[in-house]
C-alpha positions as CSV (number, residue, x, y, z in Angstrom):
1,M,108.2,-173.8,212.2
2,S,111.9,-173.3,211.1
3,R,112.8,-174.2,207.9
4,P,116.1,-174.5,206.8
5,Q,117.7,-172.2,204.3
6,P,117.7,-172.9,200.5
7,R,121.2,-173.8,199.2
8,L,122.6,-171.2,197.6
9,D,124.6,-172.0,194.1
10,P,125.1,-170.8,190.9
11,S,122.5,-172.7,189.1
12,R,120.1,-171.4,191.8
13,L,121.1,-168.1,191.2
14,D,120.8,-167.8,187.6
15,L,117.4,-169.5,187.7
16,A,115.6,-166.6,190.3
17,A,117.4,-164.2,187.6
18,G,115.6,-165.6,185.3
19,L,112.5,-165.4,187.2
20,Y,112.7,-162.2,187.9
21,D,113.3,-161.2,184.1
22,M,110.1,-163.2,183.0
23,A,108.0,-161.5,185.9
24,A,109.8,-157.8,184.9
25,W,108.8,-158.6,181.2
26,Q,105.3,-159.5,182.3
27,L,104.8,-156.1,183.8
28,D,106.2,-154.4,181.0
29,V,103.6,-155.8,179.1
30,F,100.9,-154.8,181.5
31,L,102.7,-151.1,181.2
32,D,102.7,-151.0,177.4
33,D,99.0,-150.9,177.6
34,A,98.6,-149.1,181.2
35,A,95.4,-147.4,180.0
36,G,93.7,-150.6,178.7
37,Y,94.3,-152.7,182.0
38,G,93.0,-149.9,183.8
39,I,96.1,-148.8,185.4
40,S,96.4,-145.5,186.7
41,S,99.4,-143.3,185.9
42,P,101.0,-143.0,188.7
43,D,100.4,-146.9,189.5
44,A,102.2,-147.4,186.1
45,A,105.3,-145.4,187.6
46,S,105.1,-147.4,190.5
47,L,105.1,-150.6,188.6
48,Q,107.9,-149.4,186.3
49,A,110.1,-148.5,189.0
50,L,109.1,-152.0,190.5
51,T,110.0,-153.2,187.4
52,D,113.4,-151.5,187.0
53,L,114.4,-152.6,190.5
54,M,113.8,-156.2,189.6
55,R,115.6,-156.1,186.8
56,W,118.6,-154.5,189.0
57,Q,118.1,-157.8,191.5
58,A,118.5,-160.0,188.5
59,D,121.8,-158.6,187.5
60,A,122.9,-158.8,191.0
61,Y,122.2,-162.6,191.1
62,R,124.0,-163.2,187.9
63,R,127.1,-161.3,189.1
64,Y,127.0,-163.4,192.4
65,A,126.8,-166.7,190.5
66,V,129.4,-165.7,188.3
67,K,131.8,-165.2,191.2
68,M,130.4,-168.0,193.1
69,R,131.7,-170.2,189.9
70,A,135.2,-168.4,189.6
71,D,135.7,-169.2,193.6
72,D,135.0,-172.5,193.2
73,E,137.3,-173.0,190.2
74,M,139.9,-171.5,192.3
75,V,139.5,-173.7,195.2
76,D,139.6,-176.9,192.7
77,A,142.6,-175.3,191.3
78,Y,144.3,-175.1,194.7
79,F,143.8,-178.5,195.7
80,A,144.4,-180.1,192.5
81,G,148.0,-178.4,192.7
82,R,147.2,-175.9,189.5
83,V,147.5,-172.4,189.3
84,V,144.7,-170.5,192.0
85,A,143.2,-168.3,188.9
86,P,139.9,-167.9,187.1
87,N,139.6,-169.7,183.7
88,T,137.9,-166.5,182.5
89,A,137.8,-162.5,183.1
90,A,134.1,-163.0,184.0
91,A,134.8,-163.0,187.4
92,F,136.5,-159.3,187.7
93,E,134.0,-157.8,185.2
94,A,131.3,-159.2,187.7
95,S,133.4,-157.6,190.9
96,F,133.4,-154.1,189.6
97,T,131.3,-151.7,191.3
98,R,127.5,-151.6,189.6
99,D,124.9,-148.7,189.6
100,E,123.1,-148.1,192.9
101,H,119.9,-149.3,192.7
102,P,116.6,-147.8,191.0
103,P,114.8,-145.4,193.2
104,L,112.0,-147.4,195.3
105,P,108.8,-147.8,194.6
């Protein structure tokens, strides 16, 4: 069975980033009392690495959403005959190189 790819737009990327943040927050809650939940020390370290990776991915989604919004603004401006430039500097900030991903669990 072939399924179509979901549409990629800034709103969905922001939603996905928020969901990743919520999941990472929930893992942090478990990790705050790892012994109480019966999580071993090596497993807690792996979960912490996973949490860091989830936050890194959420940041990537947000950056990509900002860049997509700026691209849309510039295309709209081009066809409207206005100056082709984003309204804010957020797109330039989002396009800067970012940190390498955290170590994989």
